[in-house]
C-alpha positions in Angstrom: 24.0 -13.3 7.2 21.7 -11.1 5.1 23.2 -10.8 1.5 23.8 -7.1 0.3 21.0 -7.4 -2.3 18.5 -8.4 0.7 19.8 -5.6 2.9 19.4 -3.3 0.3 15.8 -4.1 -0.4 15.2 -4.2 3.4 16.2 -0.6 3.6 14.1 0.3 0.6 10.9 -1.1 1.7 11.0 -1.5 5.5 13.8 0.9 6.8 15.9 -1.8 8.0 19.5 -2.4 7.6 19.7 -6.1 8.8 17.7 -8.2 11.0 16.5 -6.6 14.2 18.0 -7.3 17.4 14.8 -6.8 19.3 10.9 -6.5 18.5 8.6 -8.4 16.4 9.3 -9.1 12.7 9.3 -11.5 10.1 11.7 -11.0 7.1 10.3 -13.2 4.0 12.7 -13.7 1.0 11.9 -16.1 -2.0 9.0 -17.6 0.0 11.0 -18.7 3.1 11.7 -16.8 6.6 15.0 -15.1 6.7 14.2 -14.2 10.5 11.2 -14.1 12.8 10.7 -12.8 16.3 7.9 -12.0 18.5 7.8 -9.8 21.3 5.9 -9.7 24.7 2.8 -8.0 23.2 2.9 -9.1 19.4 3.0 -12.6 18.6 3.9 -13.8 15.2 2.7 -17.6 14.5 3.0 -19.4 11.2 0.1 -20.8 9.8 -0.3 -24.8 10.0 -0.3 -25.3 6.3 2.6 -22.8 5.9 0.7 -20.3 3.6 1.6 -17.2 5.8 1.3 -15.9 9.4 -1.0 -15.0 12.1 0.0 -11.7 14.0 -1.5 -11.1 17.2 -1.4 -7.8 19.1 -2.6 -7.9 22.8 -5.3 -5.7 24.0 -4.2 -2.2 25.0 -0.5 -2.6 23.7 0.7 0.9 23.4 3.0 2.3 20.6 4.6 -0.9 19.3 5.7 -1.9 16.1 6.0 -5.1 13.8 8.0 -5.5 10.6 6.9 -8.0 8.0 8.8 -7.2 4.6 8.6 -9.7 1.8 11.4 -9.9 -0.6 12.1 -11.7 -4.1 15.6 -12.1 -5.1 15.8 -14.5 -7.6 13.9 -14.9 -11.0 10.9 -17.3 -11.6 9.6 -17.0 -8.1 5.9 -16.9 -7.5 5.2 -16.3 -4.2 1.8 -16.2 -2.4 1.3 -15.3 1.1 -1.7 -14.6 3.6 -1.0 -12.5 6.5 -3.7 -12.0 9.0 -3.4 -9.3 11.7 -5.5 -9.7 15.0 -5.5 -6.2 16.8 -6.7 -6.2 20.2 -9.1 -3.8 21.8 -7.5 -0.6 22.7 -4.1 -1.3 20.8 -2.0 1.2 19.2 0.5 -0.3 16.9 2.3 0.5 13.5 3.0 -2.2 11.2 5.8 -1.9 8.2 5.3 -4.3 5.5 6.5 -3.7 2.0 7.8 -5.9 -0.9 11.0 -5.7 -3.1 11.7 -7.6 -6.1 15.2 -7.9 -7.6 15.2 -9.7 -10.8 18.2 -10.1 -13.0 17.1 -12.9 -14.9 14.8 -13.6 -18.0 11.8 -15.1 -16.0 8.9 -13.1 -14.4 9.1 -13.0 -10.5 5.4 -12.4 -8.7 4.6 -11.6 -5.2 0.9 -11.9 -4.1 0.7 -10.7 -0.3 -3.2 -11.2 0.8 -3.3 -9.3 4.1 -6.5 -9.4 6.4 -6.9 -7.0 9.3 -9.2 -7.7 12.2 -9.2 -4.4 14.0 -10.6 -4.5 17.7 -12.7 -1.8 19.2 -10.7 1.6 20.0 -7.8 0.1 18.4 -5.5 2.2 16.3 -3.1 0.8 13.3 -0.7 2.8 11.0 0.0 0.6 8.2 2.8 1.3 5.9 3.8 -0.6 2.6 6.4 0.2 0.0 6.7 -1.7 -3.3 9.7 -1.4 -5.4 11.2 -3.2 -8.5 14.9 -3.4 -9.5 17.3 -5.7 -11.3 18.8 -5.5 -14.6 17.3 -8.7 -16.2 14.4 -9.0 -18.8 12.3 -10.8 -16.3 9.1 -9.0 -14.9 8.6 -7.9 -11.5 5.0 -8.4 -10.4 3.5 -7.4 -7.2 -0.2 -8.0 -6.4 -1.1 -6.7 -2.8 -4.6 -7.5 -1.5 -5.7 -5.8 1.7 -9.1 -6.5 3.5 -10.2 -4.6 6.6 -12.8 -5.3 9.1 -12.8 -2.3 11.7 -14.8 -2.6 14.7 -16.7 0.1 16.8 -14.5 3.4 17.3 -11.3 1.8 15.8 -9.0 3.8 13.4 -6.8 2.3 10.7 -4.8 4.2 8.2 -2.6 2.5 5.2 -0.1 4.5 3.4 1.0 2.8 0.2 3.9 3.8 -2.3 5.0 2.4 -5.6 7.2 4.7 -7.5 9.7 2.5 -9.5 10.5 -0.8 -11.2 7.2 -2.8 -11.0 6.2 -3.9 -14.2 2.6 -4.7 -13.3 0.4 -4.2 -10.2 -3.2 -4.8 -9.2 -4.0 -3.7 -5.9 -7.0 -4.8 -4.2 -8.5 -3.0 -1.0 -11.7 -3.8 0.7 -13.2 -2.5 4.1 -16.1 -3.1 6.6 -16.5 -0.4 8.7 -18.3 -0.6 12.1 -20.0 2.4 14.0 -17.7 5.2 14.9 -14.9 3.5 13.1 -12.4 5.3 10.6 -10.5 3.9 7.6 -8.2 6.3 5.5 -6.3 4.7 2.6 -3.7 6.6 0.8 -1.7 5.6 -2.2 1.1 7.0 -4.4 1.9 5.5 -7.7 4.3 6.1 -10.3 4.5 4.1 -13.6 6.9 4.3 -16.7 7.8 2.7 -19.8 5.1 0.1 -20.6 4.0 -0.6 -17.1 0.5 -1.1 -15.8 -1.1 -0.4 -12.5 -4.6 -1.2 -11.3 -6.3 0.0 -8.2 -9.5 -1.3 -6.8 -11.1 0.1 -3.6 -14.3 -1.3 -2.2 -15.7 -0.1 1.1 -19.0 -0.8 3.1 -19.7 2.0 5.7 -21.9 -0.2 8.0 -22.1 1.6 11.3 -23.6 5.0 12.3 -20.7 7.5 12.5 -18.3 5.5 10.3 -16.0 7.3 7.9 -13.8 6.5 5.1 -11.1 8.5 3.1 -9.5 6.9 -0.1 -6.9 9.2 -1.5 -4.9 8.4 -4.7 -1.9 10.4 -6.5 -0.4 9.0 -9.2 1.9 9.9 -12.4 1.9 8.1 -15.6 4.9 8.5 -17.6 6.0 7.2 -21.1 3.5 4.7 -22.5 2.5 3.4 -18.9 -1.4 2.8 -18.2 -3.2 3.1 -14.7 -6.8 2.3 -13.7 -8.4 3.7 -10.6 -11.6 2.0 -9.3 -13.4 3.0 -6.2 -16.7 1.6 -4.9 -18.0 3.3 -1.7 -21.4 2.2 0.0 -23.0 4.2 2.5 -25.3 1.9 4.5 -25.9 3.9 7.4 -25.4 7.6 8.6 -21.8 7.8 7.6 -19.3 9.8 5.8 -17.0 8.8 2.8 -14.8 11.0 0.4 -12.9 9.3 -2.6 -10.3 11.4 -4.4 -7.9 10.7 -7.3 -5.5 13.1 -8.7 -3.3 12.1 -11.5 -0.5 13.5 -13.6 0.0 12.1 -17.1 3.2 12.7 -19.2 4.3 11.6 -22.5 1.8 9.0 -23.8 0.6 7.7 -20.3 -3.0 6.8 -19.9 -5.2 7.2 -16.7 -8.6 6.0 -16.1 -10.5 6.9 -12.9 -13.9 5.1 -12.3 -15.1 6.2 -8.9 -18.6 5.1 -7.8 -20.7 6.0 -4.7 -23.8 4.4 -3.6 -26.0 5.9 -0.7 -28.1 3.2 0.9 -29.1 5.4 3.8 -30.8 9.0 3.9 -27.9 10.2 6.4 -25.1 8.8 4.4 -22.8 11.8 2.8 -20.6 10.6 0.0 -18.2 12.6 -2.0 -16.2 11.6 -5.1 -13.4 13.8 -6.9 -11.1 12.8 -9.8 -8.6 15.2 -11.7 -6.4 14.0 -14.4 -4.0 16.2 -16.4 -0.7 17.4 -17.5 1.7 19.5 -15.4 0.8 23.2 -15.6 3.1 25.1 -17.8 3.1 28.2 -15.4 4.7 25.8 -12.7 7.2 24.8 -14.9 8.3 28.4 -16.1 8.4 29.5 -12.5 10.8 26.8 -11.5 13.0 27.3 -14.7 13.2 31.0 -14.2 15.0 30.0 -10.7 17.6 28.1 -12.9 16.3 24.4 -13.2 16.2 22.9 -16.4 12.7 21.5 -17.7 13.7 17.9 -16.6 14.7 19.0 -13.3 11.7 21.2 -12.9 9.4 18.3 -13.8 11.3 16.1 -11.3 10.6 18.4 -8.5 7.0 18.8 -9.3 6.6 15.2 -9.2 8.4 14.7 -6.0 6.3 17.4 -4.2 3.3 16.0 -5.9 4.0 12.3 -4.4 5.5 13.5 -1.4 
């Protein structure tokens, strides 16, 4: 039986209400599995050293999904896990990950999830990752995800990541090597408040002819929180890359954007954009004339921005 806290976190980060009756999944809590199951086309195999999982998706698997949430429900946990995803040629799969930390104690709880994706030719992957922190303790809630992608010819992988509450510190590393005709899309949405910190690092190599990548970050920094966005994109062939950072700062929040693009091929087309600023006054006034208070208007603008 899962506790109410675990069920709540599962609902928040993975849209699950309990252990699934069917399908492929692994539910990790405080470094141990609360439940695991494979399906006919998706095999979940624990690594021999106990450090994580190998997830194998058979070639030409169609429209299947796998859930691999990681939770922490105690103080003082330092959880490190390596999960490797082996996506077969021509497969089409959705991966729902995510991490939730519930810390009511005085010692920090940390989750570091290192995910490596090996995406076969012509395969399609949708990866969804949500992070939240909660609990009334003074112990920090720290989440440090690392994601590395090797995308083979004509494959497609889209990552949607979101962190909008309760995480005191996060350092998010993502890297990709993209072969000919392959596409990688990485989207992140982050909101920090209080004294929280968030650092995002993207590093992408566009290796093959016709490869492409989009890096899209939207963030809100409130109170005295601090954020850093760093993207490095290398066009090593005839390729297309676009890096975009849009941030709203409020109160005494600080956001730093450090986009870098390097064209190592005459036919590499690379673009970077960065916009940082406060909520426009005319937006607030327009909503307030409709009967909203200033705080309600701010909340609605932020919700729309991070949607």
